[in-house]
C-alpha positions in Angstrom: 10.5 -80.0 -35.5 12.1 -77.0 -36.0 13.6 -77.8 -39.1 10.1 -78.7 -40.6 9.2 -75.0 -39.9 11.8 -73.4 -41.8 12.2 -75.5 -44.8 10.9 -74.5 -48.4 7.6 -75.8 -48.7 6.6 -78.2 -51.4 2.6 -78.5 -52.5 2.1 -81.8 -50.4 3.5 -79.6 -47.3 0.8 -76.8 -48.0 -1.7 -79.0 -45.9 0.8 -80.0 -43.3 -0.4 -77.9 -40.3 3.4 -77.4 -38.9 4.9 -76.1 -42.1 5.1 -72.1 -42.1 5.3 -70.3 -45.5 5.4 -67.0 -46.7 3.7 -66.0 -49.9 3.5 -62.7 -51.8 0.2 -61.1 -51.2 -1.9 -60.6 -54.3 -3.9 -57.5 -54.9 -6.9 -59.7 -54.7 -5.8 -60.4 -51.2 -5.7 -56.6 -50.1 -9.1 -57.0 -48.3 -7.5 -59.8 -46.1 -4.3 -57.8 -45.6 -6.5 -54.7 -44.6 -8.4 -56.7 -42.0 -5.1 -58.3 -40.4 -3.6 -54.7 -40.3 -6.9 -53.9 -38.2 -5.8 -56.6 -35.6 -2.4 -55.6 -35.7 -2.9 -52.0 -35.1 -5.4 -52.8 -32.4 -2.5 -54.8 -30.6 -0.2 -51.7 -31.1 -2.6 -49.4 -29.6 -2.0 -50.8 -26.3 1.6 -49.5 -26.5 0.8 -46.4 -28.6 -2.0 -44.6 -26.9 -1.9 -42.0 -29.7 -3.3 -44.4 -32.0 -6.9 -43.7 -32.4 -10.0 -45.3 -34.2 -11.4 -43.4 -37.2 -14.9 -42.4 -37.3 -15.9 -45.5 -39.2 -14.6 -47.8 -36.2 -11.3 -48.8 -38.2 -7.8 -47.8 -37.6 -6.9 -48.0 -41.4 -3.5 -48.0 -43.0 -3.3 -45.5 -45.9 -0.2 -46.9 -47.3 -1.5 -50.5 -48.0 -2.2 -49.5 -51.7 1.2 -48.6 -52.3 2.5 -52.2 -51.8 0.6 -52.9 -55.2 1.5 -49.7 -57.0 5.2 -49.6 -56.2 5.8 -53.3 -56.4 9.8 -52.6 -56.9 9.9 -50.7 -53.4 7.3 -52.5 -51.5 6.6 -56.1 -50.8 3.4 -57.5 -49.2 3.5 -61.0 -47.8 1.0 -63.3 -46.0 2.2 -65.9 -43.4 0.5 -69.2 -43.1 1.0 -72.3 -41.0 -0.4 -75.1 -43.1 -3.5 -73.7 -44.8 -4.3 -71.1 -42.2 -3.4 -67.6 -42.4 -1.2 -66.8 -39.3 -0.2 -63.2 -40.2 1.7 -60.9 -42.7 4.9 -59.0 -43.2 5.1 -55.7 -45.1 8.6 -54.7 -46.5 9.8 -51.8 -48.1 13.2 -50.8 -49.6 14.8 -47.9 -47.8 14.5 -47.5 -44.1 13.3 -44.4 -42.4 15.9 -45.1 -39.6 19.2 -45.5 -41.7 20.6 -43.9 -44.9 20.8 -46.9 -46.9 18.3 -46.7 -49.7 18.7 -50.0 -51.0 18.5 -51.9 -47.6 15.2 -53.8 -47.0 13.2 -52.5 -44.0 10.6 -54.7 -41.8 7.8 -52.0 -42.0 5.1 -54.1 -40.3 5.1 -57.6 -39.1 2.3 -59.4 -37.3 1.7 -62.9 -36.1 -1.9 -63.8 -34.7 -1.9 -64.3 -31.0 -2.9 -68.0 -31.4 0.4 -68.7 -33.5 2.7 -66.8 -31.3 5.4 -68.3 -29.1 5.2 -71.4 -31.5 8.1 -70.6 -33.8 5.8 -69.1 -36.4 7.1 -65.7 -36.4 10.8 -67.0 -36.4 10.2 -69.2 -39.3 8.5 -66.3 -41.2 11.1 -64.1 -40.4 13.7 -66.5 -41.7 11.7 -67.3 -44.9 11.5 -63.4 -45.7 15.2 -62.7 -45.3 16.1 -65.8 -47.5 13.6 -64.7 -50.1 15.0 -61.1 -50.2 18.7 -61.5 -49.8 20.6 -58.3 -49.0 20.9 -55.4 -46.4 18.2 -55.5 -43.7 17.1 -53.1 -41.1 14.4 -54.1 -38.5 13.1 -51.5 -36.1 11.1 -51.9 -32.9 9.8 -49.2 -30.5 10.9 -49.7 -26.8 7.2 -49.1 -25.9 6.4 -52.4 -27.8 8.0 -54.4 -25.2 7.9 -57.7 -26.9 9.2 -56.8 -30.3 12.8 -55.7 -29.3 13.8 -59.1 -27.6 11.9 -60.9 -30.3 13.9 -59.3 -33.2 17.4 -59.2 -31.5 16.8 -63.1 -30.5 15.7 -63.9 -34.1 18.5 -61.7 -35.9 21.0 -63.4 -33.7 19.8 -66.8 -34.6 19.6 -66.0 -38.4 23.1 -64.4 -38.7 25.0 -66.7 -36.0 26.3 -63.6 -34.1 24.8 -61.0 -31.7 22.5 -58.5 -33.4 24.1 -55.2 -33.8 22.0 -52.3 -32.7 22.4 -49.1 -34.8 22.9 -45.7 -33.2 22.0 -43.4 -36.1 20.9 -39.9 -36.2 17.7 -40.7 -38.5 16.6 -43.3 -35.9 13.9 -41.8 -33.8 14.6 -41.7 -29.8 13.1 -44.7 -28.1 13.5 -47.2 -31.0 15.8 -50.3 -31.5 17.3 -50.5 -35.0 19.1 -53.6 -36.0 21.0 -53.8 -39.3 22.2 -57.1 -40.9 22.8 -58.8 -44.2 21.0 -61.9 -45.4 22.0 -64.5 -47.8 19.8 -67.1 -49.3 20.5 -70.1 -47.4 19.7 -73.9 -47.6 17.5 -75.0 -44.9 16.9 -78.9 -44.7 
């Protein structure tokens, strides 16, 4: 079962409800991504009480348009399980936590609650790292109590060694910063 979740999907697999895929989000899917970001930020507001709703009843994500206006530096993805949208990943080149401008950074990563603890997030992260080989940074605020252990476990599984936490002067207080390198791997 585990291997079926991480292999590269074929067209026939797209309808298989167990297969996790990671697809670049098209500009026409910006509305879908904006709606998913509202759910994500709502979840985060439990850990970050300073996050406030706007007057329009939305949290908003002002950097979302950059993911289509700066495609060499920002990469939006939709996560699906079978044909169902299961979440998203927003990646940027360069991390606010480290001085490595070419490194990829997981800026935002979200899996809908119904898909959590089922391997969808782990599979999507592996697909992401395989899709964009190179240096990576993953950041998690300590206040987001589930994120740190999730990322440490998934990075360790992916690299085959314990995740190395960075102590870097640019990393803000209260954040776990993991750095590693990915290479395209064949997954059967």
